[in-house]
C-alpha positions as CSV (number, residue, x, y, z in Angstrom):
1,M,39.1,-20.1,2.2
2,K,39.1,-17.1,-0.2
3,K,36.5,-19.2,-2.5
4,Q,34.7,-20.2,1.0
5,T,34.7,-16.0,1.8
6,K,32.7,-15.4,-1.4
7,V,30.0,-18.1,-1.0
8,H,29.4,-17.2,2.4
9,R,29.0,-13.6,1.2
10,L,26.7,-14.7,-1.8
11,A,24.8,-16.7,0.7
12,G,24.6,-13.8,3.1
13,R,23.3,-11.6,0.0
14,I,20.9,-14.0,-1.1
15,A,19.6,-14.5,2.3
16,A,19.2,-10.4,2.5
17,F,17.6,-9.9,-0.7
18,F,15.0,-12.8,0.7
19,R,14.3,-11.0,4.4
20,K,13.9,-7.8,1.6
21,E,11.8,-9.4,-1.1
22,T,10.0,-12.7,0.5
23,V,6.8,-12.0,-1.4
24,L,8.8,-11.6,-4.7
25,C,10.6,-14.6,-4.2
26,I,7.4,-16.6,-3.2
27,A,6.0,-15.3,-6.5
28,A,9.2,-16.3,-8.7
29,V,8.8,-19.8,-6.9
30,L,5.1,-20.4,-7.4
31,A,5.8,-19.1,-11.7
32,A,8.8,-21.3,-11.8
33,V,7.0,-24.6,-10.9
34,S,3.9,-23.9,-13.0
35,V,5.8,-24.0,-16.0
36,L,6.6,-27.4,-15.8
37,F,3.2,-28.1,-15.5
38,V,2.2,-25.7,-19.2
39,P,5.2,-25.1,-21.2
40,P,5.8,-21.9,-22.4
41,D,4.1,-21.2,-25.3
42,R,2.0,-17.8,-27.0
43,T,-0.2,-17.9,-24.8
44,Y,1.7,-16.7,-21.7
45,L,2.0,-13.6,-23.6
46,E,-1.5,-12.9,-22.8
47,Y,-1.3,-13.5,-19.0
48,P,0.0,-10.1,-17.6
49,D,-2.6,-7.2,-17.1
50,Y,-0.6,-4.6,-18.9
51,R,-3.1,-2.2,-17.7
52,V,-2.5,-2.4,-14.5
53,L,1.3,-2.7,-14.7
54,A,1.4,0.5,-16.6
55,L,-0.9,2.4,-13.9
56,L,1.6,1.4,-11.6
57,F,4.7,2.5,-13.2
58,C,3.2,5.7,-13.9
59,L,1.4,6.5,-10.6
60,M,4.7,5.8,-9.0
61,L,7.1,7.6,-11.5
62,V,4.7,10.9,-10.4
63,V,4.4,10.2,-7.0
64,A,8.4,10.1,-6.7
65,G,8.1,13.5,-8.5
66,L,6.0,15.1,-6.1
67,Q,8.0,13.6,-3.3
68,S,11.1,15.1,-4.3
69,I,9.9,18.1,-4.6
70,G,9.0,18.2,-0.7
71,L,5.5,18.9,-1.7
72,F,3.8,16.9,1.5
73,R,6.4,17.4,4.0
74,Y,5.8,21.2,3.2
75,L,1.6,20.3,3.2
76,G,2.1,18.7,6.4
77,F,4.1,21.7,8.1
78,R,1.8,24.4,7.1
79,L,-1.2,22.0,8.6
80,L,0.7,21.7,11.6
81,R,0.3,25.1,12.6
82,G,-1.9,26.4,15.8
83,T,-2.3,22.5,17.3
84,R,-2.7,23.2,21.2
85,S,-3.2,19.9,22.6
86,T,-1.7,16.0,21.9
87,V,-4.9,15.6,20.5
88,Q,-5.3,17.5,18.4
89,L,-2.1,16.4,16.8
90,N,-2.2,13.0,17.0
91,L,-5.3,13.4,14.9
92,L,-3.3,16.2,12.6
93,L,-0.6,13.2,12.1
94,V,-2.6,10.1,11.9
95,A,-5.1,12.4,9.3
96,L,-2.4,13.2,7.0
97,P,-1.4,9.8,6.4
98,F,-5.1,8.7,6.0
99,A,-6.1,11.1,4.0
100,A,-3.1,11.1,1.8
101,S,-2.9,7.2,0.8
102,M,-6.3,7.9,-0.9
103,F,-4.2,9.6,-4.1
104,I,-0.3,8.7,-3.1
105,T,-0.6,5.0,-2.0
106,N,-0.5,4.0,1.2
107,D,2.9,3.1,1.3
108,V,4.2,6.1,0.2
109,A,2.5,8.0,2.4
110,L,3.9,6.5,5.7
111,I,7.5,6.7,4.1
112,T,6.4,10.5,4.0
113,F,4.6,11.1,7.4
114,V,5.9,8.5,9.9
115,P,9.5,10.2,10.2
116,F,7.4,13.5,10.0
117,A,6.0,12.2,13.0
118,V,8.8,11.1,14.5
119,M,10.4,14.5,14.4
120,T,7.1,16.3,15.3
121,L,7.1,14.2,18.8
122,T,10.2,14.5,19.4
123,M,10.0,18.1,19.3
124,A,7.3,18.6,21.2
125,E,8.7,16.5,24.2
126,Q,6.2,13.7,23.7
127,T,7.4,10.4,22.4
128,E,5.8,8.5,25.0
129,L,3.0,8.9,22.3
130,L,5.3,8.0,19.4
131,I,4.0,4.3,19.2
132,P,0.8,4.5,19.1
133,V,0.7,7.9,16.7
134,V,3.0,5.4,14.2
135,V,0.8,2.5,14.8
136,L,-2.4,4.4,14.3
137,Q,-0.8,6.1,11.1
138,T,0.0,2.8,9.6
139,I,-3.8,1.9,10.1
140,G,-5.0,4.9,9.2
141,A,-2.5,4.5,5.8
142,N,-3.8,0.8,5.3
143,L,-7.2,2.3,5.3
144,G,-7.8,5.5,4.1
145,S,-6.0,3.8,1.0
146,M,-9.2,1.5,0.5
147,L,-11.3,4.2,-1.1
148,T,-9.9,4.9,-4.1
149,P,-8.7,2.2,-7.1
150,V,-5.0,4.7,-7.0
151,G,-4.9,4.3,-2.9
152,N,-3.3,0.6,-3.3
153,P,-1.6,-2.1,-5.8
154,Q,-5.0,-4.6,-4.8
155,N,-7.3,-1.6,-5.5
156,L,-5.7,-0.7,-8.7
157,Y,-5.4,-4.0,-9.6
158,L,-8.7,-5.8,-8.9
159,Y,-10.3,-2.2,-10.3
160,T,-9.1,-2.3,-13.4
161,V,-9.0,-6.6,-14.0
162,F,-13.2,-6.6,-13.3
163,D,-13.9,-3.4,-15.3
164,L,-15.4,-1.9,-12.4
165,P,-17.5,2.0,-12.3
166,I,-15.7,4.3,-10.7
167,L,-19.1,5.4,-8.6
168,S,-20.3,1.9,-8.0
169,F,-16.1,1.3,-6.2
170,L,-16.3,4.5,-4.2
171,G,-19.5,3.6,-3.1
172,D,-18.6,0.0,-2.0
173,M,-15.6,1.0,-0.3
174,L,-16.9,4.6,1.2
175,P,-19.2,2.9,4.4
176,L,-15.6,0.9,5.4
177,T,-13.6,4.0,5.3
178,L,-16.4,6.3,7.1
179,L,-15.7,3.5,9.8
180,S,-12.3,3.7,9.7
181,L,-12.2,7.4,10.2
182,L,-14.1,7.3,13.1
183,L,-12.5,4.6,14.8
184,L,-9.0,6.1,14.3
185,A,-10.3,9.1,15.7
186,G,-11.8,7.3,19.0
187,A,-8.1,5.5,19.4
188,V,-6.4,9.1,19.3
189,I,-8.7,10.3,21.9
190,F,-8.7,7.6,23.8
191,Q,-4.9,8.5,24.4
192,G,-5.7,11.4,26.7
193,R,-5.3,15.0,26.2
194,T,-2.4,17.5,27.5
195,P,-1.5,21.0,26.6
196,L,1.2,20.7,23.4
197,S,4.0,23.4,23.5
198,V,5.7,22.8,20.0
199,Q,9.0,24.3,19.8
200,T,9.5,26.7,16.7
201,L,9.4,24.5,13.6
202,E,11.5,26.1,10.1
203,M,9.0,25.8,7.6
204,P,10.5,24.0,4.7
205,K,10.8,25.7,0.8
206,A,8.0,25.7,-0.8
207,P,7.3,23.2,-3.7
208,D,9.3,24.9,-7.0
209,G,6.1,25.7,-8.9
210,K,6.5,24.7,-12.3
211,K,7.3,21.4,-11.2
212,L,4.6,20.8,-8.9
213,A,2.0,21.9,-11.9
214,A,4.1,19.5,-14.5
215,Y,3.7,16.7,-12.3
216,G,0.4,17.8,-11.2
217,M,-1.0,17.3,-15.0
218,L,1.0,13.7,-15.1
219,F,-1.1,12.9,-12.3
220,L,-4.0,13.9,-14.1
221,V,-3.4,12.0,-16.9
222,C,-2.7,9.0,-14.8
223,L,-6.4,9.7,-13.6
224,T,-8.0,10.1,-16.8
225,C,-6.4,6.4,-17.7
226,V,-7.8,5.4,-14.9
227,L,-11.3,6.8,-15.6
228,R,-11.0,4.4,-19.0
229,L,-10.6,8.2,-20.8
230,L,-7.1,7.5,-22.1
231,P,-5.5,4.9,-23.2
232,W,-2.9,3.2,-21.3
233,P,-0.5,3.2,-23.9
234,V,-0.2,6.6,-24.6
235,M,-0.3,7.6,-21.1
236,L,2.8,5.4,-20.3
237,G,4.2,7.3,-23.9
238,I,3.6,10.7,-22.2
239,L,4.6,10.0,-18.8
240,V,7.6,8.6,-19.8
241,L,8.8,11.3,-22.3
242,A,7.9,14.1,-19.9
243,V,9.6,12.5,-16.7
244,F,12.7,12.0,-19.0
245,L,12.5,15.6,-19.3
246,I,11.5,16.5,-16.3
247,D,13.8,14.4,-13.7
248,R,15.2,11.4,-15.2
249,K,16.5,10.0,-12.0
250,L,12.7,9.7,-10.7
251,F,13.1,6.4,-12.9
252,G,15.2,4.9,-10.2
253,S,13.0,5.3,-7.5
254,V,10.0,2.9,-9.2
255,D,9.5,-0.3,-7.4
256,Y,10.1,-2.5,-10.0
257,F,10.5,-5.4,-7.7
258,L,6.6,-4.9,-6.9
259,L,6.4,-4.9,-10.9
260,L,7.9,-7.9,-10.9
261,T,5.7,-9.9,-8.6
262,F,2.7,-8.8,-10.2
263,V,4.3,-10.7,-13.4
264,C,5.0,-13.5,-11.6
265,F,1.7,-14.1,-10.1
266,F,0.3,-13.7,-13.4
267,L,2.2,-16.1,-14.9
268,F,1.3,-19.0,-11.7
269,I,-2.4,-17.9,-12.2
270,G,-2.4,-18.0,-15.9
271,N,-1.1,-21.8,-15.7
272,M,-3.4,-22.6,-13.0
273,E,-6.6,-21.8,-14.8
274,R,-5.2,-23.6,-17.8
275,I,-4.8,-27.2,-15.8
276,P,-9.1,-27.7,-15.3
277,A,-8.9,-29.8,-11.9
278,V,-6.4,-27.3,-10.0
279,A,-9.1,-24.1,-11.8
280,S,-11.9,-26.5,-10.7
281,L,-10.4,-27.2,-7.0
282,L,-9.6,-23.7,-6.3
283,R,-12.6,-22.0,-7.2
284,E,-14.8,-24.5,-5.3
285,L,-12.6,-23.4,-2.0
286,I,-13.4,-19.8,-2.5
287,D,-16.9,-20.1,-4.0
288,G,-19.2,-18.0,-1.5
289,R,-15.9,-17.6,1.1
290,E,-14.2,-14.6,-0.5
291,L,-14.2,-12.3,2.6
292,P,-12.7,-14.9,5.1
293,V,-10.4,-16.7,2.6
294,A,-8.8,-12.9,1.2
295,A,-8.6,-11.8,4.6
296,G,-7.2,-15.4,6.1
297,L,-4.4,-15.4,3.1
298,S,-3.3,-11.8,3.3
299,Q,-1.8,-12.6,6.9
300,V,0.3,-15.0,5.6
301,I,1.4,-13.6,2.3
302,S,0.2,-10.2,2.2
303,N,-2.7,-8.3,0.6
304,V,-1.5,-7.7,-2.8
305,P,-0.7,-10.8,-3.7
306,A,-3.1,-12.3,-2.1
307,A,-5.7,-10.1,-4.3
308,I,-4.2,-11.3,-7.5
309,L,-4.1,-15.0,-6.6
310,L,-7.6,-14.9,-5.9
311,S,-9.2,-12.9,-8.6
312,G,-8.5,-15.4,-11.1
313,F,-10.7,-17.8,-9.4
314,T,-13.7,-15.5,-8.2
315,E,-16.0,-13.2,-10.0
316,N,-17.6,-11.9,-6.3
317,V,-15.3,-8.8,-6.5
318,R,-17.0,-6.8,-3.5
319,S,-15.9,-9.7,-1.0
320,L,-12.4,-9.9,-2.5
321,L,-12.4,-6.0,-2.1
322,Y,-13.1,-5.9,1.7
323,G,-11.5,-8.8,2.3
324,V,-8.2,-8.1,1.0
325,N,-8.3,-4.1,2.0
326,I,-9.3,-5.4,5.7
327,G,-6.9,-8.2,5.9
328,G,-4.2,-5.4,5.3
329,L,-5.1,-5.2,9.2
330,G,-3.6,-7.9,11.7
331,T,0.3,-9.5,11.3
332,L,3.0,-7.0,10.6
333,I,3.4,-7.9,6.8
334,A,-0.5,-8.3,6.1
335,S,0.4,-5.4,4.2
336,L,3.6,-4.5,3.2
337,A,3.4,-0.8,3.8
338,S,3.2,-1.9,7.4
339,V,6.4,-3.5,7.0
340,I,7.4,0.0,6.0
341,S,6.4,1.9,9.5
342,Y,8.3,-0.9,11.6
343,R,11.2,-0.2,9.7
344,L,11.2,3.9,9.8
345,Y,10.1,3.7,13.4
346,G,13.0,1.2,14.0
347,G,15.4,3.9,13.1
348,S,13.9,6.5,15.4
349,E,16.4,7.0,18.4
350,G,15.4,5.0,21.5
351,A,13.4,2.8,19.3
352,R,11.5,0.0,21.6
353,K,10.6,-2.4,19.1
354,G,9.3,-5.2,21.2
355,K,6.8,-2.8,22.5
356,Y,6.0,-1.7,18.7
357,L,5.1,-5.0,17.9
358,K,2.5,-5.9,20.8
359,V,0.7,-2.5,20.2
360,F,0.6,-3.0,16.9
361,T,-1.1,-6.4,17.1
362,V,-3.0,-5.1,19.7
363,Y,-4.8,-2.1,17.5
364,N,-4.8,-4.1,14.1
365,V,-6.7,-7.0,15.8
366,I,-9.2,-4.5,17.4
367,F,-9.5,-2.8,13.9
368,L,-9.6,-6.1,12.0
369,I,-12.8,-7.8,13.9
370,V,-14.7,-4.2,14.1
371,L,-14.0,-4.1,10.1
372,Y,-14.7,-7.8,9.7
373,A,-18.2,-7.7,11.2
374,A,-18.9,-4.1,9.8
375,A,-18.1,-5.7,6.2
376,A,-19.5,-9.0,6.4
377,V,-23.0,-7.2,7.3
378,L,-22.5,-5.1,4.3
379,L,-22.5,-8.1,2.5
380,A,-25.5,-9.7,4.1
381,V,-27.9,-6.5,3.1
């Protein structure tokens, strides 16, 4: 009986891990299968893009540091003062993750500002607006993050792998980002306007000045590497040493499973490229169809792995960028950041998960259709 209990517990833990890290598990299986066709050799060491991995690791460290001193929450409270109607409040709550995601990634923006929205709307006695606001915050974070290379993992990866010029990248993504902002503003205004009486909120303590300056400098170090002004090994050395001295607990805040997911996909793609028949077939299927394939594949495996998987079989990076960023809309798993918001909302008092999923799907499908059409027009020009 004890042995059976242990087996059941182990099976339960494995099932829970698979539910939590589904993409990693799929990537690991694909990598393992690919090894059967291409036996391990020295070429395997050339598969990973070490610059991407180092940048992701360092950015996660810096953002965790800024979050640990309460910077984003403090700024949110400061901006909240003076709101007089639900339209003003909701515009602010949606704009915060939209703008912040451009610099601190979409998932961190949602981890920071979804609980902030839940608290604020509850205190303002506007809980009926919770679902549409959190849904729009999620869409806002996913779309705001597409403007910059550091906004989300898929952008950082494609920007680095294809060696894109920063001004070209920003120029390509700006039109869709501006359209997204207009759509979000329209969706908020559509909710209607009512007078607002927010209870007095206790202003959180201002961030520690010395730590803020330190993390700000480290963020600039990361940006110099993104702009290719600083070699990634130098950046990595500076960040690791600095964080070790400032707050070594931040190393525990890094999403190592995301980094491992990247490694598994690097291994799978590297092996597939070494099988001529498979590589040729995949290039044929993807060539000229990057936008629909990327957007469609994102609905099933999410946009980060879709970007990594497709990048090895096409050179049309602009279409791929549009596809994986717009592809973050649609299903709940199209962007893993959307799953984070769903979990955060689900943990709030009186959460209605069924209604949330319905509203989420309706808004996401509408945004997906409009932005997909806009992307197709931009690519045709």
